[in-house]
N, C-alpha and C positions, 0 to 999 in steps of 0.2 A: 260594743253591742253588735250582735250578728243581725244581718238584714232580715232573717226569717222571723225576728221578733216583731216586725212591722208588716202591715198589710201591703202597703205600696210605698217603698222607700224612694224618695225623690233625690236626696243627696245626703252625704255625710262628709264632714270635713274635720280635720284635726290640726291644731296649731300648737307647737311647743316653743316657749320662749325661755331664754336664760339671760339674766341681766345681773351683773355684780354678785354672782354666787347664788342668786335666788332663781327659781324656775316657776313657770306657770304653764298650764295646759288648758286649752279651750277646745271643746268638741261641739260641733253644731250638726244636728240631725233634723231632717225634714221628712215627714211621712204623712200619709192619709189613713188614719185609723178608722176601723168600722166601730170602734168603741171609744169611749171618752176616758179622760184621766181626771176624775173628780178631785178637787183640792184636798178633801179629807183622806182620800186613798193615797194620794201622792205624799202627804205629810205624815203618814203613819210611821215612816221609818226615820224621822228626824224632826227638825225644827222647821215649821212653815216659813216660807219666804214669799215676797210678792214685789211686783213692779207694775203698778196699775192693774190691768186685767191679767197680766202674766202671773203665774204662781208656781211654786215648787217647794224645794226642800233643801235645807242645809243638813248634810249627812253627818254621821258620827266621825268621819275623817275631815270634816269641815270643808268639803267641796260643796259647791252650790249647783243645783240643777233647776233650771227655770223653763217651764212649759209656756210657750208663747203662741197665741192664735196668729197664724200667718196664712190666710186663705187666698193666696194669689192664684192657685190652680184648682182647688176644690173647697167646698164648704167645710169638710172635715179635716182639712190640712192643719197640721200642728208642727211646731218646731221646738226642739229642746236645745238650750244653750247650757252647757256644763262647764264649770271652771274650777280648777284646783290649783294650789300653789304651795311651794315649800314654806311660804310665810305662815301658813296655818296648819301645815301637816302635823298630824299627831300619830302616835303609835297605833297602827292599825290592828295590832294583836289585841288591843283593848276593845271590848265589844259592849259599850254602854247602851243601856236601854235609851230610847229617844228622850225620855223624861230626864235622863241624867246627863245629857249633852250640855256643856257649859261654854260660855264665850271664851275664846282664846285671842291672844294678841294677833292682830292681822285680819280678823273677821271683817272689820269695818273697811279695810282696804280691798279685800276680796269682794265685798258687797258693791263697792263703788266700781271696781274693775268689771265685774259681771254686768252691771247696768250699762256701762259705757259700751262694752262689746255687744250687748243685746241691742241697744239703740242703733249702733253703727251697722250691724248686720241687717236688721229689719228695715231701717230707713234708707240707707245708702246702697247696700249691696242687693238686697232682695226686693226692695220697694213693696213691702207688705202693706196691704190696706190697713188703715188705722194705726200704723206704726207711730205716727205723730202723736198718738194718745198715750204712748209710754211716757211717764213723767220723768222730768229731770231728777237728778239726785241718785243716791245709791239704792240697791235692792234693799227692801225692808226685811229685817230678820225679826220674826215674831217670837221673841224669847218668852217662855212661860213666866 
């Protein structure tokens, strides 16, 4: 994502992991928007996901993007944690409608991984207010 998409970009980080022939990518972006990201708007392009008050979408490529309130600098500050992996990678030339996205092997592992990363970043690295309210367990995927 380019920084001009955000009103006030605070930081953006990228981590790529490779273990035993599999790979995972995590991107963390923090910004202060002058607009909100309603959960209905976020989920229009995929399957809704949630982790407590954090919400987002599982995309057609089975990456997870979770919008997390993290207001340590301003009331409108938000953070997005996105995770993808070769465990759930599908052919990106296929363009299914959001209603046609179906579970694939590895979605449950990615949901658990994304939740762990989100809790670690918000609680231990950034010390986001109310990060302790993010529940234990995986990101919930709200399959239709």
